[in-house]
BABA-535452 format. One record per residue (C-alpha): x, y, z; residue in three letters. Coordinates in steps of 0.05 Angstrom, whole numbers, padded with zeros to 5 digits, always signed. Last residue first. Example, Ala and Ser with C-alpha at 12.3 -4.5 7.8 and 13.67 -1.06 7.14 Angstrom:
2
+00273-00021+00143SER/+00246-00090+00156ALA/
This chain:
869
+02049+00008+02493GLY/+02022-00033+02550VAL/+01957+00007+02550GLN/+01949+00000+02475ILE/+01963-00074+02477GLU/+01912-00083+02532ASP/+01860-00043+02493GLN/+01873-00087+02432LEU/+01862-00150+02472SER/+01797-00121+02500PHE/+01772-00105+02430LEU/+01792-00172+02402GLU/+01757-00207+02459GLU/+01696-00164+02448ARG/+01696-00181+02374ALA/+01700-00255+02389LEU/+01642-00249+02438GLU/+01600-00210+02388ASN/+01614-00259+02333LEU/+01594-00316+02378LEU/+01529-00281+02396LYS/+01513-00265+02324GLY/+01527-00337+02304LEU/+01480-00362+02359SER/+01425-00312+02340MET/+01430-00328+02266VAL/+01429-00403+02280TRP/+01367-00394+02323SER/+01335-00354+02267LYS/+01344-00412+02220ALA/+01315-00461+02271ASN/+01255-00415+02282GLU/+01243-00411+02207GLN/+01244-00486+02201VAL/+01195-00493+02259ALA/+01149-00440+02229SER/+01149-00474+02161ALA/+01131-00540+02194LEU/+01074-00510+02233PRO/+01049-00473+02170ALA/+01048-00535+02126LEU/+00973-00551+02136GLN/+00955-00611+02093LEU/+00882-00611+02070ARG/+00853-00680+02060ILE/+00793-00702+02016PHE/+00832-00705+01949GLN/+00896-00666+01957GLU/+00898-00595+01984ASP/+00967-00569+02005LYS/+00968-00506+02047ILE/+01029-00465+02069LEU/+01056-00451+01999PRO/+01129-00429+02009GLN/+01146-00354+02013GLN/+01157-00353+02089THR/+01208-00409+02083VAL/+01251-00367+02036GLU/+01259-00311+02088GLN/+01285-00357+02142ALA/+01330-00391+02092VAL/+01357-00324+02068LYS/+01372-00304+02140MET/+01409-00370+02149TYR/+01452-00358+02087PHE/+01465-00284+02101GLN/+01489-00300+02171LEU/+01536-00354+02148TYR/+01564-00308+02093GLU/+01573-00251+02143ASP/+01610-00295+02191PHE/+01658-00312+02136ILE/+01666-00239+02119VAL/+01680-00223+02192CYS/+01745-00261+02188ALA/+01750-00329+02219PRO/+01767-00340+02293LYS/+01788-00412+02282GLU/+01775-00433+02353ALA/+01710-00396+02359ALA/+01688-00424+02291LEU/+01703-00495+02313ARG/+01666-00484+02379ASP/+01606-00456+02340LEU/+01603-00517+02294VAL/+01611-00564+02353ALA/+01555-00530+02391GLY/+01507-00529+02331LYS/+01514-00603+02318ASP/+01479-00606+02248SER/+01412-00644+02243LYS/+01368-00584+02259TRP/+01387-00533+02206LEU/+01420-00587+02164LEU/+01348-00612+02150GLU/+01332-00553+02105TYR/+01336-00592+02041ARG/+01289-00641+02074LYS/+01231-00594+02060TRP/+01224-00620+01989GLN/+01211-00689+02018ASN/+01146-00666+02050LEU/+01109-00676+01983CYS/+01124-00750+01990LYS/+01087-00755+02055SER/+01026-00725+02021LEU/+01030-00776+01965SER/+01038-00833+02014ALA/+00977-00807+02052LEU/+00936-00807+01988LEU/+00959-00877+01967LYS/+00942-00903+02037HIS/+00873-00870+02033VAL/+00860-00902+01964ASN/+00883-00971+01989GLN/+00837-00968+02050THR/+00778-00946+02007ILE/+00789-01003+01957LEU/+00798-01055+02012VAL/+00732-01035+02044ALA/+00697-01034+01976GLN/+00720-01104+01959GLU/+00701-01131+02027THR/+00632-01101+02019ILE/+00621-01131+01950LEU/+00649-01199+01974PRO/+00594-01202+02028SER/+00622-01230+02092GLN/+00602-01170+02134SER/+00530-01178+02111VAL/+00524-01249+02138ASP/+00554-01240+02208SER/+00523-01170+02214TYR/+00452-01192+02200PHE/+00441-01201+02275SER/+00440-01258+02325PHE/+00458-01232+02394THR/+00508-01268+02439VAL/+00517-01254+02513VAL/+00581-01273+02550GLU/+00591-01265+02625ASP/+00558-01328+02650ALA/+00570-01364+02586LYS/+00531-01372+02522VAL/+00475-01326+02545HIS/+00433-01318+02480GLN/+00400-01250+02466PRO/+00328-01258+02441PRO/+00317-01273+02367CYS/+00269-01224+02335GLU/+00200-01251+02317ILE/+00182-01256+02243CYS/+00176-01332+02247THR/+00199-01397+02213GLY/+00268-01393+02246HIS/+00274-01337+02296MET/+00284-01269+02265TRP/+00351-01235+02258ARG/+00368-01171+02295LEU/+00385-01108+02257PHE/+00430-01068+02305HIS/+00490-01109+02285LYS/+00480-01083+02214THR/+00511-01016+02235VAL/+00574-01057+02244GLU/+00590-01047+02170VAL/+00593-00972+02178CYS/+00633-00976+02243ASP/+00683-01021+02208GLN/+00692-00971+02152ILE/+00704-00916+02203CYS/+00752-00961+02242GLN/+00791-00973+02178VAL/+00795-00899+02165THR/+00816-00883+02237MET/+00870-00937+02232LYS/+00896-00907+02167GLY/+00897-00838+02199ILE/+00938-00865+02257GLU/+00988-00899+02211SER/+00995-00838+02167ALA/+01014-00794+02226ASN/+00968-00747+02263PRO/+01006-00703+02252GLN/+01048-00716+02191LEU/+01124-00721+02199THR/+01189-00685+02186ILE/+01245-00722+02222GLU/+01305-00704+02269PRO/+01272-00672+02304VAL/+01196-00676+02302SER/+01182-00621+02253LEU/+01108-00618+02237VAL/+01062-00626+02176ALA/+00991-00617+02198GLU/+00925-00652+02183ILE/+00860-00625+02156GLN/+00791-00652+02141LEU/+00740-00645+02085LEU/+00781-00622+02026PRO/+00743-00628+01959VAL/+00782-00661+01903ASN/+00739-00723+01903ALA/+00775-00789+01915LEU/+00758-00796+01989VAL/+00686-00773+01977THR/+00679-00825+01921ALA/+00704-00878+01970ASN/+00652-00854+02021PHE/+00597-00859+01969ALA/+00619-00929+01950GLN/+00621-00947+02024LEU/+00551-00919+02031ASN/+00525-00958+01971LYS/+00556-01023+01994VAL/+00530-01016+02066ILE/+00458-01001+02045LEU/+00461-01052+01989GLN/+00479-01107+02039THR/+00425-01082+02085LEU/+00374-01085+02029VAL/+00395-01155+02007GLN/+00390-01180+02078TYR/+00322-01147+02086ILE/+00298-01182+02022ARG/+00322-01248+02050ASN/+00283-01236+02114GLU/+00223-01218+02070TRP/+00225-01285+02033TYR/+00239-01324+02097ALA/+00176-01294+02130TYR/+00137-01314+02068TYR/+00165-01385+02070SER/+00142-01392+02142ALA/+00074-01360+02129LEU/+00032-01423+02134LYS/+00072-01445+02195PRO/+00046-01383+02232SER/+00100-01351+02275LYS/+00081-01278+02281GLY/+00025-01298+02327SER/-00032-01259+02295ASN/-00078-01313+02269THR/-00131-01315+02213ASP/-00083-01351+02167ALA/-00085-01304+02107VAL/-00113-01239+02134ARG/-00083-01245+02204ARG/-00017-01270+02176GLU/-00013-01209+02130VAL/-00024-01164+02191GLU/+00030-01204+02228ILE/+00075-01186+02169LEU/+00061-01112+02181LEU/+00077-01120+02255GLN/+00142-01154+02237PRO/+00162-01094+02194ILE/+00158-01041+02249ALA/+00225-01061+02279SER/+00260-01044+02213TYR/+00232-00973+02214LYS/+00256-00964+02286ARG/+00324-00991+02266VAL/+00326-00937+02212VAL/+00321-00881+02264HIS/+00371-00909+02314GLU/+00420-00920+02258VAL/+00413-00848+02236ASP/+00433-00821+02305LYS/+00492-00869+02311SER/+00517-00850+02243GLN/+00516-00777+02262GLU/+00563-00792+02320CYS/+00608-00837+02278LYS/+00616-00784+02223VAL/+00631-00730+02276TYR/+00683-00774+02309ASP/+00715-00786+02241PHE/+00722-00712+02227PHE/+00745-00693+02298GLU/+00798-00746+02295LYS/+00823-00722+02228ALA/+00821-00648+02244GLY/+00762-00605+02226PRO/+00769-00554+02171LEU/+00781-00479+02179LYS/+00773-00448+02110ASP/+00710-00410+02130GLY/+00705-00416+02205ASN/+00655-00471+02218LYS/+00673-00522+02165SER/+00614-00570+02154HIS/+00618-00640+02181PRO/+00603-00699+02135LEU/+00544-00748+02139LYS/+00570-00817+02122PHE/+00514-00865+02139LEU/+00465-00837+02087ASN/+00401-00878+02089THR/+00375-00898+02020SER/+00371-00972+02037GLU/+00331-00959+02100ILE/+00281-00915+02063SER/+00275-00967+02008ARG/+00264-01020+02062LEU/+00209-00978+02094LYS/+00175-00968+02027SER/+00182-01043+02012SER/+00146-01059+02077ILE/+00089-01010+02061ASP/+00086-01038+01990GLU/+00081-01108+02017SER/+00022-01086+02060ILE/-00014-01058+01999ASN/+00005-01120+01959HIS/-00024-01165+02013ILE/-00090-01127+02011GLN/-00090-01131+01934HIS/-00077-01206+01937VAL/-00134-01216+01987LEU/-00183-01176+01943LEU/-00161-01214+01881GLU/-00171-01281+01917LEU/-00242-01262+01935LYS/-00256-01238+01864GLY/-00227-01302+01834ILE/-00274-01343+01878SER/-00333-01300+01858GLN/-00317-01305+01784THR/-00308-01380+01787CYS/-00376-01389+01822GLN/-00411-01343+01773VAL/-00381-01378+01713ILE/-00400-01446+01740PHE/-00472-01423+01752GLU/-00477-01400+01679GLY/-00449-01465+01653ILE/-00495-01509+01694GLY/-00541-01534+01638VAL/-00488-01576+01602SER/-00488-01583+01526LYS/-00424-01542+01519TRP/-00390-01591+01566THR/-00379-01589+01642LEU/-00343-01647+01676ARG/-00267-01646+01673LYS/-00245-01580+01641HIS/-00296-01533+01672GLY/-00304-01574+01735ALA/-00230-01566+01747LYS/-00241-01490+01755LEU/-00272-01501+01824ILE/-00214-01544+01848ARG/-00166-01494+01817TRP/-00195-01439+01861LEU/-00186-01482+01923GLU/-00114-01498+01903GLN/-00102-01423+01895ILE/-00130-01408+01964TYR/-00085-01461+01996HIS/-00024-01438+01958ASP/-00032-01366+01981LEU/+00036-01360+02014LEU/+00070-01402+01962LYS/+00042-01358+01906THR/+00060-01296+01946GLU/+00133-01319+01951ALA/+00135-01336+01877GLU/+00109-01268+01856ASN/+00036-01253+01846MET/+00008-01205+01794MET/+00015-01256+01738GLU/-00033-01302+01774MET/-00084-01246+01778LEU/-00076-01230+01704LYS/-00086-01304+01689HIS/-00150-01306+01730TYR/-00178-01241+01701ARG/-00164-01265+01631ASP/-00197-01331+01649LEU/-00260-01295+01674MET/-00262-01249+01613ALA/-00256-01310+01568LYS/-00310-01347+01606LEU/-00356-01286+01603LYS/-00347-01277+01528SER/-00353-01351+01515THR/-00418-01356+01555TYR/-00448-01293+01524ARG/-00430-01316+01454LEU/-00460-01385+01469TYR/-00524-01353+01495LYS/-00529-01306+01436ASP/-00519-01364+01388GLU/-00574-01407+01419GLN/-00618-01402+01356LEU/-00557-01424+01316ALA/-00550-01485+01361VAL/-00622-01504+01349TYR/-00616-01494+01274ARG/-00554-01537+01272ALA/-00589-01591+01312MET/-00648-01589+01264GLU/-00604-01596+01202PRO/-00612-01538+01151VAL/-00660-01528+01092PRO/-00636-01477+01039LEU/-00672-01411+01027GLY/-00607-01370+01018LEU/-00623-01334+01084GLN/-00630-01403+01115GLU/-00561-01421+01090MET/-00535-01354+01118TYR/-00560-01371+01188LYS/-00534-01442+01185THR/-00465-01421+01159GLU/-00459-01371+01216ILE/-00476-01424+01269ILE/-00432-01476+01235ILE/-00374-01426+01236GLU/-00384-01412+01310GLN/-00384-01486+01324ILE/-00322-01495+01280GLU/-00285-01443+01321PRO/-00284-01495+01377SER/-00300-01468+01447PHE/-00245-01495+01493ASN/-00226-01431+01530LEU/-00156-01437+01560THR/-00131-01451+01630PHE/-00057-01443+01647CYS/-00026-01478+01707VAL/+00046-01477+01731SER/+00057-01404+01711LYS/+00057-01375+01782LYS/+00109-01423+01807THR/+00108-01468+01868THR/+00051-01515+01851VAL/+00018-01568+01893PRO/+00005-01632+01854GLU/-00063-01653+01828GLU/-00069-01593+01781THR/-00040-01624+01719ALA/-00013-01578+01665SER/-00037-01539+01604SER/-00111-01539+01620VAL/-00170-01541+01573THR/-00237-01509+01587LEU/-00311-01515+01571LEU/-00307-01590+01558THR/-00321-01615+01487ASP/-00386-01654+01478LYS/-00416-01599+01434LEU/-00362-01611+01383LEU/-00380-01685+01376LEU/-00454-01670+01364PRO/-00435-01617+01311LEU/-00387-01661+01271MET/-00431-01712+01235GLN/-00493-01671+01220GLU/-00449-01612+01201THR/-00407-01656+01154ARG/-00467-01682+01117GLU/-00499-01613+01110LYS/-00435-01581+01086TRP/-00423-01634+01032HIS/-00495-01628+01006ARG/-00492-01551+01003TYR/-00426-01549+00965LYS/-00449-01602+00915GLN/-00516-01567+00902ASP/-00482-01500+00891GLU/-00432-01528+00841TYR/-00486-01565+00802GLU/-00527-01501+00797LYS/-00465-01462+00774MET/-00450-01514+00721LYS/-00520-01508+00693GLN/-00516-01432+00694THR/-00451-01436+00654VAL/-00479-01481+00599GLN/-00543-01441+00590LEU/-00505-01375+00587TYR/-00455-01402+00536ILE/-00513-01421+00491GLU/-00544-01352+00497LYS/-00478-01319+00480VAL/-00471-01362+00418GLU/-00541-01343+00395LYS/-00525-01269+00404GLY/-00461-01277+00364ARG/-00500-01307+00307GLU/-00548-01248+00310THR/-00620-01254+00334ALA/-00602-01236+00406LEU/-00577-01167+00385LEU/-00636-01150+00340GLU/-00684-01172+00395GLU/-00658-01119+00444GLU/-00702-01135+00504GLU/-00678-01207+00501GLN/-00606-01183+00505PHE/-00624-01143+00568ARG/-00651-01207+00599THR/-00588-01244+00577ILE/-00546-01193+00615THR/-00589-01197+00678HIS/-00582-01273+00676LYS/-00506-01266+00673ILE/-00505-01220+00733ARG/-00555-01263+00772HIS/-00514-01326+00759SER/-00452-01290+00783LEU/-00489-01270+00847SER/-00514-01342+00855ARG/-00442-01368+00851SER/-00419-01318+00903TRP/-00478-01335+00949ALA/-00461-01409+00943ILE/-00388-01394+00960ALA/-00408-01351+01019GLY/-00455-01405+01044ALA/-00395-01452+01043VAL/-00339-01407+01068PRO/-00375-01363+01118PRO/-00394-01291+01097HIS/-00368-01234+01141ASN/-00349-01191+01081LYS/-00369-01224+01015TYR/-00327-01283+00994LEU/-00280-01295+00935PRO/-00284-01367+00912PRO/-00225-01414+00925ASP/-00234-01479+00886LYS/-00284-01453+00835LEU/-00248-01386+00827ASN/-00222-01393+00755GLN/-00283-01428+00726VAL/-00332-01377+00756PHE/-00290-01317+00737ILE/-00283-01345+00667GLU/-00358-01352+00656LYS/-00374-01285+00688VAL/-00321-01253+00644ILE/-00349-01284+00580GLU/-00421-01266+00595VAL/-00403-01195+00617THR/-00357-01184+00557VAL/-00411-01199+00507ASP/-00460-01151+00541GLU/-00406-01099+00550ARG/-00387-01100+00477PHE/-00459-01094+00454GLU/-00470-01034+00500GLU/-00404-01003+00476MET/-00425-01007+00403VAL/-00495-00979+00418PHE/-00465-00921+00457ALA/-00419-00906+00399TRP/-00477-00901+00350ASP/-00515-00856+00399ARG/-00456-00809+00409ALA/-00442-00801+00334SER/-00460-00726+00332GLU/-00413-00717+00391MET/-00355-00735+00347SER/-00300-00773+00383PHE/-00327-00841+00360PRO/-00318-00819+00286ASP/-00363-00863+00244PHE/-00359-00926+00202THR/-00324-00966+00255LEU/-00283-01024+00231ASP/-00230-01033+00285GLU/-00279-01027+00343MET/-00323-01081+00314PRO/-00265-01131+00321SER/-00259-01123+00396ILE/-00305-01178+00419LEU/-00289-01224+00360ILE/-00216-01223+00380ASN/-00236-01245+00451VAL/-00279-01300+00422GLU/-00220-01326+00381ARG/-00176-01327+00442ARG/-00230-01365+00479LEU/-00234-01416+00422GLU/-00159-01425+00424ASP/-00164-01440+00498ILE/-00220-01489+00488GLY/-00180-01524+00433LYS/-00122-01531+00482PRO/-00166-01577+00527ASN/-00123-01601+00585GLU/-00152-01551+00634THR/-00129-01522+00700VAL/-00062-01489+00683THR/-00083-01463+00614THR/-00147-01436+00645LEU/-00107-01391+00691GLU/-00063-01367+00633PRO/-00126-01352+00592ILE/-00162-01316+00648PHE/-00107-01270+00671VAL/-00061-01242+00617ASN/-00102-01250+00553TYR/-00172-01242+00582PHE/-00150-01188+00631GLU/-00115-01151+00574GLU/-00179-01151+00533THR/-00218-01125+00592VAL/-00168-01069+00602GLN/-00166-01054+00527PHE/-00241-01044+00525ILE/-00240-01005+00590ASP/-00187-00958+00562TYR/-00230-00946+00500LEU/-00290-00929+00543ASP/-00247-00882+00586GLN/-00222-00848+00522CYS/-00294-00839+00499ILE/-00312-00807+00566SER/-00253-00759+00560VAL/-00275-00742+00489MET/-00343-00721+00516TYR/-00308-00676+00567ASP/-00266-00646+00510THR/-00329-00630+00470LYS/-00367-00598+00527GLU/-00305-00562+00552PHE/-00301-00491+00525LEU/-00372-00476+00502ARG/-00400-00512+00563LYS/-00356-00472+00610VAL/-00387-00405+00587ASP/-00337-00355+00615PHE/-00334-00324+00684LYS/-00259-00308+00683TRP/-00257-00248+00730TYR/-00253-00174+00715ARG/-00229-00126+00769GLU/-00162-00161+00773SER/-00137-00169+00844GLY/-00091-00227+00829SER/-00135-00274+00871GLU/-00191-00275+00819GLU/-00142-00287+00762VAL/-00109-00343+00802GLN/-00176-00376+00816ILE/-00194-00376+00742CYS/-00124-00402+00727THR/-00137-00463+00770THR/-00203-00473+00734PHE/-00167-00474+00666TYR/-00112-00519+00693CYS/-00164-00572+00712LYS/-00199-00567+00644LYS/-00136-00575+00603TRP/-00110-00628+00652GLN/-00171-00671+00639GLU/-00158-00670+00564LEU/-00084-00685+00575THR/-00100-00741+00624ASN/-00147-00774+00573LYS/-00093-00770+00519ALA/-00040-00798+00566GLU/-00086-00854+00588THR/-00103-00871+00516ILE/-00030-00875+00496LYS/-00011-00917+00556LYS/-00069-00964+00544LYS/-00048-00972+00471ALA/+00025-00985+00491ALA/+00003-01038+00541ALA/-00044-01071+00490ILE/+00010-01075+00435ASP/-00015-01039+00373GLN/-00064-01061+00319LYS/-00123-01036+00359PHE/-00094-00965+00360LEU/-00080-00961+00284THR/-00149-00949+00255GLN/-00174-00925+00322LEU/-00129-00863+00320ASP/-00119-00838+00390VAL/-00059-00793+00376VAL/-00092-00755+00318ARG/-00157-00746+00357ARG/-00117-00721+00417VAL/-00083-00669+00373ARG/-00151-00645+00346ALA/-00180-00640+00416SER/-00121-00598+00440ILE/-00128-00552+00379GLU/-00203-00545+00389TRP/-00193-00526+00462SER/-00142-00474+00441ILE/-00192-00446+00389ARG/-00246-00444+00442GLU/-00198-00406+00489LEU/-00187-00354+00434LEU/-00262-00348+00422PRO/-00272-00337+00498VAL/-00217-00285+00505MET/-00241-00233+00454ARG/-00316-00229+00469GLU/-00302-00240+00543ASP/-00260-00177+00549LYS/-00189-00169+00574ASN/-00159-00183+00506TYR/-00166-00109+00486HIS/-00125-00067+00534ARG/-00077-00124+00551SER/-00044-00129+00620MET/-00090-00174+00662ILE/-00119-00217+00607TRP/-00051-00224+00573VAL/-00021-00246+00640LEU/-00075-00298+00649ARG/-00064-00323+00578LEU/+00010-00333+00594ALA/-00008-00374+00655ASN/-00056-00414+00612LEU/+00000-00429+00563LEU/+00049-00448+00618SER/-00001-00497+00648PRO/-00020-00527+00579ILE/+00051-00537+00552THR/+00072-00596+00595ASN/+00009-00635+00577SER/+00018-00617+00503ILE/+00090-00641+00504VAL/+00068-00705+00538ASP/+00019-00717+00482VAL/+00077-00723+00433GLY/+00122-00689+00383THR/+00092-00619+00389GLY/+00065-00589+00325THR/-00002-00559+00343SER/+00003-00553+00418LEU/+00077-00535+00417ASN/+00061-00481+00366LYS/+00010-00452+00414VAL/+00062-00449+00470HIS/+00113-00413+00427ARG/+00060-00365+00399GLU/+00030-00344+00465LEU/+00076-00284+00478THR/+00062-00263+00405SER/-00011-00254+00426LEU/+00010-00196+00470PHE/+00048-00158+00416LYS/-00001-00173+00360ALA/-00059-00150+00403ASN/-00025-00084+00421ASP/-00005-00069+00349GLN/-00073-00088+00323ALA/-00107-00043+00374GLU/-00059+00014+00362MET/-00070+00008+00288HIS/-00145+00007+00296HIS/-00144+00072+00337LYS/-00094+00107+00292LYS/-00132+00088+00229LEU/-00197+00111+00260ASP/-00165+00179+00277SER/-00139+00185+00206LEU/-00209+00172+00179VAL/-00239+00225+00226ILE/-00183+00273+00206GLN/-00200+00263+00132LEU/-00274+00278+00146ASP/-00255+00344+00179GLY/-00201+00364+00129THR/-00249+00402+00082PHE/-00277+00446+00138GLU/-00208+00473+00154PRO/-00198+00500+00083GLU/-00133+00539+00073ALA/-00097+00530+00139GLU/-00120+00458+00151GLN/-00104+00445+00078LEU/-00034+00473+00086ILE/-00020+00433+00150GLU/-00048+00368+00121LEU/-00003+00377+00060VAL/+00056+00392+00105LYS/+00044+00328+00146GLN/+00040+00287+00083VAL/+00106+00317+00057GLU/+00141+00306+00124PRO/+00122+00230+00125PHE/+00083+00210+00188LYS/+00022+00189+00148ILE/+00068+00140+00111GLN/+00086+00106+00177GLU/+00012+00098+00195THR/-00003+00066+00127LEU/+00052+00014+00135ALA/+00033+00001+00208SER/-00039-00013+00187LEU/-00017-00069+00141THR/+00035-00100+00188ALA/-00012-00097+00248ASN/-00068-00129+00210LYS/-00021-00185+00187GLU/+00002-00198+00259ARG/-00069-00196+00283TRP/-00090-00250+00233LEU/-00028-00293+00247ASP/-00045-00296+00321ILE/-00117-00315+00306GLU/-00095-00370+00258ALA/-00045-00396+00310LEU/-00104-00407+00358PRO/-00133-00463+00316GLY/-00194-00466+00272ASN/-00164-00436+00209GLY/-00159-00372+00168GLN/-00174-00321+00223PRO/-00226-00269+00201VAL/-00217-00206+00158LYS/-00276-00158+00152LYS/-00245-00104+00196LEU/-00182-00106+00153GLN/-00221-00093+00088GLU/-00259-00034+00118GLU/-00195-00004+00145LEU/-00160-00012+00078VAL/-00218+00020+00041GLY/-00222+00079+00088SER/-00147+00090+00083ILE/-00148+00090+00007LEU/-00209+00135+00001LYS/-00180+00185+00050GLN/-00113+00185+00014TRP/-00146+00199-00054THR/-00186+00256-00023ALA/-00121+00284+00005ALA/-00090+00285-00066CYS/-00149+00322-00096SER/-00148+00372-00039LYS/-00072+00381-00050LEU/-00082+00399-00123SER/-00137+00448-00106GLN/-00095+00481-00052VAL/-00036+00489-00099VAL/-00077+00520-00154GLU/-00112+00567-00106PRO/-00047+00596-00076VAL/-00064+00625-00007THR/-00047+00561+00030ALA/+00022+00563-00002LEU/+00039+00626+00038ALA/+00018+00596+00104THR/+00055+00532+00089GLY/+00120+00571+00079GLU/+00162+00553+00019GLY/+00175+00491-00022ASP/+00113+00450-00034LEU/+00121+00444-00110ASN/+00060+00409-00139VAL/+00059+00335-00155THR/+00026+00312-00090PRO/+00045+00242-00062MET/+00004+00180-00075GLU/+00000+00134-00013MET/+00030+00066-00022LYS/+00000+00000+00000LEU/
């Protein structure tokens, strides 16, 4: 399209040219030509429609419109055209009115085409994937991104944000997706493919169609949530009626292949294993091929909604044929192990299963009879023949199942009702000593319950049942009530027996034997035909209840005793003194005296708890033996049990306390102090290592001897042994000490503590060795040294060296650490340092005195010489 330019000379000012008539006339002629050209182009562009059904056609249409209108718009912008318009506007304004209207329309339509072409171009890549993508998966992957792009176009575009523009575009996209699915699911080639590949292809096509609809509604929600003032409220039927119909066709096709696959992969292999007739197998394969052959030769397009009735007829015929074949093969395949409805018994369930198959196949034939044209065909006659054969086999199968059940029920039910109520895992004639010696179990055969259920379902099926079976079935509630109560009673019994330990089982042996005597009726005498079952259950329940009450009472008393024993076992026998004056710690003797004193207080307290135990055992005796002597023969083993428990508790008491004391010894927390002293000529500990060792051993012995306060009971009783006068001046008391003190655990801890204390004292003694470098201060013979110096009369310098040495020693001692903390002992070195310092000062004083005397002698001698001279 090219606009014709004016032939007149337009040089010069526009205002001047507007006054030249010849020029104005020429330009008016030229402008009229432009107006006609532009009007014609606009009219032509407005009439154009997309050339095709797909979305690409719409994109191409707007691209062409944009190109055409852009060419005209660019020419309008030429300088010559603008000058012509300027001159005409100056010369004849009324003439340019219509031209300006046309130019305004051009601008408006050009802007629309430009805007639409720009936004639709963002869809082009996605749309091309729809139309030319290599597979259905490409379409599925494209749909979400395409709809997202459409959402952006709706929000941002000035023209594609209206229903009249967006709905046709969505229809074109829906058409494109449908067309691609049609090409993929081509029935001419689909039924010639492998079944698995065909099912996969159909599934992908169906999923693609469903995804198109699903993604559309997702996008609707996104548009609404984006804040746009205009929502997607389009006509869903226009967009998805066709694709929804195609989804249903895909499902029909999938069902056809599924049924075919089941025949090939399930029924035929199963029949091959149970039949020796290969001709029958070949016949079944032929029938399967006949079933699907109509699908390959359709004379109409199944995906076309106009052919919906034809396709429905084809599917109905297929389903009728398939139903008969499937029912037949299901029956043959599951004869030996038929699938049962929920809660159905095996025999009645099998008969009900067979009848349900018979009903299904009968329903099919009835529908065939309603469609006379179907039943009149060769295939219809074959189906009817198969129906008669299968129903005959089903009737024979049901009769055989029923006859066998009836004979077995009449034979077995009387025997089952003669079973005793209970069975027992061990004899009850001998007294038992363990809680698991006897285990009773319910002896109600599951076969009785099965016969009851079979009987009820047989009657529902209209079949006659044996009289005894009917009677038992009518008593079902009674049997269920009996079995429920017996099971609850036995659970209660076994739980009660589990609650008791061996000592309690021995204690209550008489009560347990009495309970077993009652229970014996359930496994010796009473059967499921007996009339005294209810009374037996009541009697057992009452006896168990009485024993339960007694056991709970004994457990409460046992818990009181155990609580006292736990308190005894947790007693701290090594309570430590607290320092009174900050760092001032008690001495060794003071420390061990404090521990012993506190120990005595605690022992008095725990012995009172121990002394209360016999009274609790007498309470048990009162409840069990109805006496309160503390020496009932019936409780002899129970007394022994608790005496053994007390021994274990006392052993643990001593072991734990010794372990705690050993930990105290090893901990780096000083608890007592000793001193390092100078005992000329040796440096020693005060008290010395031997004395501390004896104190430690005595402390351990005191701890163990705590058990002497716990007196043993007389044999077969819970009464404390009185003191025994062996000789006139010797009294012996029987306590736990003799047994506890011999425990290897206690001996081991005692040795360990002693060794650790000895190691600690050796380490402290070793640290005193550094002070031996000063031992010349007290080991040297001071008088001899001074006599020698007096005789030698050395120079003052020599005396000065001696004095400096001893003064240095005295000063050095004051700078030594005066406290040494190691494990639980603090060693005070101040007394030793003071003694060393005093010795050094003594040397200084003695040397000073000697020097003074020698100087005085020299002075007097010098005076004498001066006087003589």
